[in-house]
C-alpha positions as CSV (number, residue, x, y, z in Angstrom):
1,X,-20.9,46.4,60.0
2,X,-18.9,49.5,58.8
3,X,-18.1,50.4,62.4
4,X,-16.7,46.9,63.0
5,X,-14.8,47.1,59.7
6,X,-13.2,50.5,60.7
7,X,-12.1,49.1,64.1
8,X,-10.5,46.1,62.3
9,X,-8.7,48.4,59.9
10,X,-7.6,50.7,62.6
11,X,-6.2,47.8,64.7
12,X,-4.4,46.5,61.7
13,X,-2.8,49.8,60.9
14,X,-1.6,50.1,64.5
15,X,0.0,46.7,64.2
16,X,1.7,47.6,61.0
17,X,3.0,50.9,62.4
18,X,4.4,49.3,65.5
19,X,6.0,46.5,63.4
20,X,7.7,49.1,61.2
21,X,9.5,50.5,64.2
22,X,11.0,47.2,65.0
23,X,11.3,45.9,61.5
24,X,15.0,45.2,61.4
25,X,14.9,43.2,64.7
26,X,12.0,41.1,63.7
27,X,13.2,40.6,60.2
28,X,16.7,39.4,61.0
29,X,18.2,39.8,64.4
30,X,17.0,39.1,67.9
31,X,20.1,40.6,69.5
32,X,18.2,43.4,71.4
33,X,15.0,41.4,72.1
34,X,16.2,40.0,75.5
35,X,18.0,43.1,76.6
36,X,16.8,45.7,79.2
37,X,15.3,48.7,77.2
38,X,17.2,51.9,77.1
39,X,15.5,54.5,79.2
40,X,16.1,57.7,81.0
41,X,17.5,57.5,84.6
42,X,15.3,58.3,87.6
43,X,16.5,61.9,87.5
44,X,15.4,62.2,84.0
45,X,18.8,62.2,82.2
46,X,20.3,60.2,79.4
47,X,23.9,60.4,78.2
48,X,25.4,59.3,74.9
49,X,29.1,59.1,74.0
50,X,30.1,59.3,70.2
51,X,33.3,57.6,69.2
52,X,34.4,57.3,65.6
53,X,37.4,56.7,63.3
54,X,39.2,54.6,65.8
55,X,40.5,53.0,62.6
56,X,43.0,50.6,64.3
57,X,44.2,46.9,64.1
58,X,44.5,44.2,66.6
59,X,47.7,46.1,67.8
60,X,45.5,48.9,69.0
61,X,47.2,52.2,70.0
62,X,47.5,52.6,73.7
63,X,46.7,56.3,73.3
64,X,43.3,55.4,71.9
65,X,42.5,52.9,74.8
66,X,43.8,55.3,77.5
67,X,41.6,58.1,76.0
68,X,38.5,55.8,75.9
69,X,39.0,54.6,79.4
70,X,39.5,58.1,80.8
71,X,36.5,59.4,79.0
72,X,34.3,56.5,80.2
73,X,35.4,57.0,83.7
74,X,34.6,60.7,83.7
75,X,31.3,60.6,81.8
76,X,29.8,57.2,82.5
77,X,27.5,57.3,79.6
78,X,24.2,55.4,79.3
79,X,25.1,54.5,75.7
80,X,28.2,54.6,73.5
81,X,27.8,54.8,69.7
82,X,30.7,53.9,67.3
83,X,30.1,55.8,64.1
84,X,32.1,54.0,61.6
85,X,35.7,53.4,60.4
86,X,36.2,51.3,63.6
87,X,38.8,49.1,61.8
88,X,41.9,50.2,59.9
89,X,41.8,50.8,56.2
90,X,45.3,49.3,55.7
91,X,44.8,46.2,58.0
92,X,47.6,44.1,56.5
93,X,47.2,40.4,57.0
94,X,43.7,40.8,58.5
95,X,41.8,37.7,59.2
96,X,38.5,37.0,61.0
97,X,40.5,36.2,64.2
98,X,42.5,39.4,64.0
99,X,39.5,41.6,63.2
100,X,37.7,39.9,66.1
101,X,40.7,40.9,68.4
102,X,40.7,44.4,67.1
103,X,36.9,44.8,67.9
104,X,37.5,43.3,71.3
105,X,40.2,45.8,72.1
106,X,37.8,48.8,71.6
107,X,34.7,47.1,73.0
108,X,36.3,45.8,76.3
109,X,36.5,49.2,78.0
110,X,32.7,49.2,77.6
111,X,32.1,45.6,78.4
112,X,34.0,45.8,81.6
113,X,31.9,48.6,82.7
114,X,28.5,47.1,81.5
115,X,27.9,50.2,79.3
116,X,25.6,49.6,76.4
117,X,26.9,50.3,72.9
118,X,25.7,50.6,69.3
119,X,27.7,50.6,66.0
120,X,27.4,51.6,62.4
121,X,30.0,51.0,59.7
122,X,32.2,53.4,57.7
123,X,33.7,53.2,54.3
124,X,36.9,51.5,55.5
125,X,35.5,48.7,57.7
126,X,34.9,46.2,55.0
127,X,38.3,47.0,53.4
128,X,39.8,44.6,55.9
129,X,38.4,41.8,53.8
130,X,36.2,40.6,56.5
131,X,32.5,41.3,55.7
132,X,30.4,43.7,57.5
133,X,28.0,40.9,58.2
134,X,30.8,38.9,60.0
135,X,31.9,42.0,61.9
136,X,28.4,42.8,63.0
137,X,28.1,39.2,64.3
138,X,31.3,39.9,66.3
139,X,29.8,43.0,67.8
140,X,26.4,41.5,68.6
141,X,28.1,38.7,70.5
142,X,28.7,41.0,73.4
143,X,26.0,41.1,76.1
144,X,26.1,44.9,76.1
145,X,25.7,45.3,72.4
146,X,22.4,47.0,71.1
147,X,23.3,47.1,67.5
148,X,21.1,45.2,65.0
149,X,21.9,43.3,61.8
150,X,18.8,43.9,59.7
151,X,19.8,41.2,57.3
152,X,18.1,41.5,53.8
153,X,15.4,43.8,55.0
154,X,17.5,46.9,54.0
155,X,20.5,47.8,51.9
156,X,23.8,47.5,53.8
157,X,24.4,46.3,57.3
158,X,23.3,48.0,60.5
159,X,20.5,50.4,59.8
160,X,18.3,50.4,62.8
161,X,16.7,52.6,65.6
162,X,16.9,52.6,69.4
163,X,13.9,54.0,71.3
164,X,14.8,55.7,74.6
165,X,12.0,55.1,77.1
166,X,10.9,57.6,79.8
167,X,12.2,57.1,83.3
168,X,9.0,55.3,84.2
169,X,9.3,53.1,81.2
170,X,5.9,53.9,79.9
171,X,6.6,55.8,76.6
172,X,9.2,56.5,74.1
173,X,10.7,60.0,74.8
174,X,13.6,60.0,72.6
175,X,15.0,58.0,69.6
176,X,18.4,57.2,67.9
177,X,18.8,56.3,64.3
178,X,21.8,54.5,63.2
179,X,22.2,54.5,59.4
180,X,24.7,52.6,57.2
181,X,26.2,54.9,54.5
182,X,28.0,52.1,52.6
183,X,31.4,52.7,50.9
184,X,31.6,53.8,47.3
185,X,28.9,54.1,44.7
186,X,29.0,52.8,41.2
187,X,31.1,55.7,40.0
188,X,33.7,55.1,42.7
189,X,32.5,58.2,44.8
190,X,31.4,58.2,48.4
191,X,28.0,56.6,48.8
192,X,25.3,57.4,51.3
193,X,22.1,55.9,52.5
194,X,19.9,54.3,49.8
195,X,16.3,54.9,48.9
196,X,15.0,51.8,50.9
197,X,16.8,53.1,54.0
198,X,15.0,56.5,53.7
199,X,11.7,54.7,53.2
200,X,12.4,52.7,56.3
201,X,13.3,55.8,58.3
202,X,10.1,57.6,57.3
203,X,8.0,54.6,58.2
204,X,9.7,54.2,61.6
205,X,9.4,58.0,62.2
206,X,5.7,57.9,61.4
207,X,5.2,54.8,63.6
208,X,6.9,56.5,66.6
209,X,4.7,59.6,65.9
210,X,1.6,57.6,65.8
211,X,2.5,55.8,69.1
212,X,3.2,59.2,70.7
213,X,-0.3,60.7,70.2
214,X,0.5,62.3,66.8
215,X,3.7,64.1,68.1
216,X,7.1,63.6,66.5
217,X,9.6,61.8,68.8
218,X,12.9,63.9,69.0
219,X,15.6,61.8,67.4
220,X,19.4,61.9,66.9
221,X,20.8,60.3,63.8
222,X,24.4,58.9,63.5
223,X,26.0,58.0,60.2
224,X,29.5,57.9,58.9
225,X,29.5,59.9,55.6
226,X,27.9,63.3,55.8
227,X,25.1,64.4,53.5
228,X,25.7,67.1,50.8
229,X,23.9,69.6,52.8
230,X,26.7,69.9,55.3
231,X,27.8,72.7,53.0
232,X,24.8,74.7,54.1
233,X,26.9,75.4,57.2
234,X,29.8,76.8,55.2
235,X,30.4,80.0,53.3
236,X,32.6,80.8,50.3
237,X,35.6,82.8,50.9
238,X,38.5,84.2,48.7
239,X,41.7,82.3,48.0
240,X,44.2,83.1,50.7
241,X,41.7,83.4,53.6
242,X,43.3,82.0,56.7
243,X,42.0,78.6,57.8
244,X,40.0,78.0,54.6
245,X,39.5,74.6,52.9
246,X,39.2,74.0,49.3
247,X,36.8,72.1,47.0
248,X,38.2,72.2,43.4
249,X,38.7,76.0,43.0
250,X,36.3,77.1,45.7
251,X,37.4,77.9,49.2
252,X,35.1,77.6,52.3
253,X,35.1,78.5,55.9
254,X,32.4,77.9,58.6
255,X,29.5,80.4,58.4
256,X,29.9,81.8,61.9
257,X,26.2,82.9,61.8
258,X,25.1,79.3,61.6
259,X,28.0,77.0,63.0
260,X,30.8,77.0,65.4
261,X,33.8,74.6,65.9
262,X,36.6,73.3,63.8
263,X,36.7,73.0,60.1
264,X,40.0,71.6,59.1
265,X,39.4,69.5,56.0
266,X,37.1,69.5,53.0
267,X,33.9,67.7,54.0
268,X,33.8,64.5,51.9
269,X,30.0,64.1,51.6
270,X,28.0,61.6,49.7
271,X,28.5,62.4,46.0
272,X,25.0,61.7,44.5
273,X,21.9,63.5,45.7
274,X,19.7,61.0,47.7
275,X,17.0,63.1,49.3
276,X,17.9,62.1,52.9
277,X,18.1,65.8,54.1
278,X,14.8,66.6,52.5
279,X,13.3,63.6,54.2
280,X,14.5,64.9,57.6
281,X,12.8,68.2,56.8
282,X,9.5,66.4,55.9
283,X,9.4,64.2,59.0
284,X,10.5,66.9,61.5
285,X,11.9,64.6,64.1
286,X,15.7,64.9,63.6
287,X,17.1,67.3,66.2
288,X,20.6,66.5,65.3
289,X,22.4,64.5,62.6
290,X,26.1,63.7,63.4
291,X,28.8,62.5,61.2
292,X,32.4,61.1,61.3
293,X,34.7,60.4,58.2
294,X,36.4,63.8,58.1
295,X,38.7,63.2,61.0
296,X,39.9,66.7,61.8
297,X,36.4,68.3,61.5
298,X,34.5,69.0,64.7
299,X,31.8,71.5,64.4
300,X,28.1,71.9,65.0
301,X,25.5,74.2,63.5
302,X,21.9,74.7,62.4
303,X,21.0,75.4,58.8
304,X,18.5,78.0,57.8
305,X,16.1,75.1,57.2
306,X,16.3,74.4,61.0
307,X,18.3,71.2,60.8
308,X,21.2,70.7,63.3
309,X,24.2,68.9,62.0
310,X,27.7,68.3,63.2
311,X,30.8,66.2,63.5
312,X,33.0,64.5,66.0
313,X,36.6,64.7,65.2
314,X,38.4,61.3,64.8
315,X,39.1,59.4,68.0
316,X,41.9,57.2,66.8
317,X,45.7,57.6,66.3
318,X,46.5,55.2,63.5
319,X,44.7,57.5,61.0
320,X,45.2,61.2,60.5
321,X,43.6,63.7,62.8
322,X,43.8,67.1,64.4
323,X,46.7,66.6,66.8
324,X,45.9,66.6,70.4
325,X,42.3,67.8,69.5
326,X,41.2,64.2,68.7
327,X,37.9,64.0,70.3
328,X,34.9,62.1,71.8
329,X,31.6,63.8,71.8
330,X,29.1,63.8,74.6
331,X,25.2,64.3,74.4
332,X,23.3,65.1,77.6
333,X,19.6,64.8,77.1
334,X,16.9,65.8,79.5
335,X,13.6,63.8,79.6
336,X,11.5,67.0,80.1
337,X,13.1,68.8,77.1
338,X,14.7,66.1,74.9
339,X,14.9,68.2,71.7
340,X,17.2,70.8,73.4
341,X,20.1,68.5,74.4
342,X,23.6,69.7,75.4
343,X,26.6,68.5,73.5
344,X,30.3,69.1,73.9
345,X,33.6,67.5,73.0
346,X,36.3,65.8,75.1
347,X,39.7,66.5,73.7
348,X,42.6,64.2,74.1
349,X,45.1,66.9,75.0
350,X,42.8,68.3,77.7
351,X,41.8,64.9,79.2
352,X,45.1,63.3,79.1
353,X,47.3,66.4,79.7
354,X,49.4,65.3,76.7
355,X,49.8,68.1,74.3
356,X,51.2,67.9,70.8
357,X,50.5,69.8,67.5
358,X,50.4,66.6,65.5
359,X,50.7,62.9,65.7
360,X,52.9,61.1,63.1
361,X,49.9,59.9,61.2
362,X,48.7,63.5,60.8
363,X,51.4,64.1,58.2
364,X,49.1,62.4,55.7
365,X,46.2,64.7,56.4
366,X,44.9,66.7,53.4
367,X,44.6,69.8,55.7
368,X,48.3,70.4,55.2
369,X,47.9,70.8,51.4
370,X,45.3,73.6,52.0
371,X,47.5,75.2,54.5
372,X,50.5,75.2,52.2
373,X,48.4,76.6,49.3
374,X,47.1,79.3,51.4
375,X,50.4,80.3,52.9
376,X,52.0,80.2,49.5
377,X,49.4,82.5,48.1
378,X,49.8,84.9,51.0
379,X,53.6,85.0,50.5
380,X,53.2,85.5,46.7
381,X,50.7,88.2,47.2
382,X,52.9,90.1,49.8
383,X,55.7,90.2,47.1
384,X,53.4,91.6,44.4
385,X,51.8,94.3,46.4
C-alpha cells in the first residue's frame, strides 16, 4: 500500500512541477500554446536580439526603424526580446488606436521576416494612458509573438518564461525569463519585481531542474529596471575622476576587474530591497541578467558572487541616449555549452555609417550634468593648485 502511495505522490509532484513551468500560460493566456516551440537549430545554435527603450510614438523615428531593419538583416535572430519602455513617456494625444499603430511600427520588421519576439514592459509604457493589459493584447495579436499575459496569476503584466528546446526537440536546454518590474512603488521610487514573482521564478526554476534530471537549466533573464546589486560592478572614486557618475555625493566608475563597457549615467535601480538577486544565487540557474532603463549604459560584468549582469544601451531616438552608440545587443548560444554564451553590441554609428556625438534628444540626458560637475571641479582644482 505504501509503495502505491509513494508512486501516486511522486506522480502528483511531477504534474505540479510541470504545471509550475507553464503556470502563466495555463492560468490566463493561450497565445503560445499553438506556436512552434523555440529550439536550437540543426547546427546547435540559438540567437537572441535584445531591443529596448525604443520609446516612440506612432510617428516612429526612421532612424530607429532603419537601425532595426539593418540589424535584423545582418543577424537574422531566432528570437527578439523587447525589454521595456517600448512606448514614449510623453505620448501626447495617445489613444488605443495610436498606441496600436506605434506597436505595429516596431513589430512589423519582425513580422515581415517571421521572426519570433517576446516583450516586457518598462516604467513608461503605461504612462501612455493605455493599460499594459491592452498593450499586451496588441502584442499577442501577432502570429510571431511569444509573450504571455499571465492575467491575475502574478503581479504586473508579462512575467513568464520561454523554454528553448534542444535541436532534436527532446529536452529543454536553455530558458528565458521575462520579468515585469512595474513602474513606481508606493513611495514614488522605481519599483522592481514583487514577492509573488520571485516565488514563481523559484518554482519554475525548480520545475525545470526536476525535468532536467536534477540539473539547473541555464537561463537568461530580461527585465527593465535593474536590481540594486548592479552597484556590485562599480567602484567608488574621488570627485573629479574622469568619466565618473554621481549618486548623491558618491562618485562611481566601472570596476574594471569585474566589468567592461560604457557607464554613462547613474544606474536607476529598484529602490527597495526585494531579494531577487539573492534568489538568483540560491537557484543557481541565471547565467545572465540584462537590463534596460538607463539608456546610455551598455556594460557587462560578473559580480564576485558569480552573477553576470549587464545592459543594452537605448535603441530609440526620441528619448536620450549615447549619441551614435545607441545599440542592439546580440546573444549567441551554443547547445553544447549554453551557459557560456557570446554577447556583443551592434552600434548605430557602426552599422549605419552615420556618426554623431549626440542626437537632439541627448541634450536632456543626466550624463551632461555629471560631466559638467566633473569638468568644473577639475578647472577649479587647477586654479587652486
